[in-house]
N, C-alpha and C positions, 0 to 999 in steps of 0.2 A: 823140167820143172814148170808148172803152170805159172802164168803171170801174177796171179794173186799171191801165191806162195813166195814167188821171187821178190815181190814188193815187200812182203812181210819180213822176209829174211834181210833185205836191205835196210828196212826200218830199224831192225835190231842193232845195226851198226851205226846208223846216222841219226837216230832219234833226237839226240841232244842238239842237233843243228836247226831244229824247227821251233816255232813259237809254241807256247802252251796251248793256244787255241787250235793250231794246226795238229798238234799231237792228240788233243781230245777228239777232234773230228775224225782224224785218220783211224784212231784206235776204235772209236765207236763204229765206224763204217767197216773196217777190216777185221777187227778182233771180236766185236760184239755182234757183227752181222746185221747192223741196223741199216735200213734204207737211208738214202740221202734225206728224204722227207722226215723220217723219224729223228734223225740227228738234228735237222733244222727245228723241228717242234720242241725237242729237248732244250734247245738253246735260244729259242724265240728269235730265230733269224730265218731268212729265206732259204729255200732249197738251193737256189743258185749260189748263194754265199757259201754254203757248205761245199757244193760242187766245185767251185773255184779253188777253195782252200785244199780240198782233197786232191784235185788235179795238179795243183802247184806242188804239193808234197810228192806225188808220183813222179812228176817231171824232174824235180830236184834229186830224188833218190836215184833215178837213172843217170843223171848228169854226174852226181857225186861218185857213183860206182864206175862210170866211164873214166873219170879222172883219177880216182884214188884206188880203185880195185880192192877194197878191203874185204868184201865177201869172197871174191875170187882168190885172193891170197890166203884167207882163212880156210877155205876149202882145200887149197893145195897143201897147206900146213897139216891139216887133218889127215889127208892121204899119205903124206910123208911120214907122219907119226905112226901110222898103221904098219909101215914097213921100215922101221927105223934102222938104217944102215949108216955106215960112216959117210957115204956119199950124200945120203939124205940129211944127215946132221949138218954138213957143209951147206947144202941147199937152203935149209932153214935159217942158218946164220946169214945167208945172202938176203933172204926175204925180210928179216927183221933188222 
């Protein structure tokens, strides 16, 4: 999975842990494919201010996943559900 897609997937899990401003900048940059300069112009701030906020979100997403592993566990649960056996049911119960 490329890094951009990985960060977007992590964001789906951890979005609510960020400020409204961080969410807006991240979503405009990653989901709307705006450049840092375009995001900055939309909000009348410097490009560097947007860069710092987006970079902070990226770093925290990686940190949160390293500690909490919500994306990893979610992917594992999806795989187990595809081949639901009694052993997999027990494994799911362990994960939740």
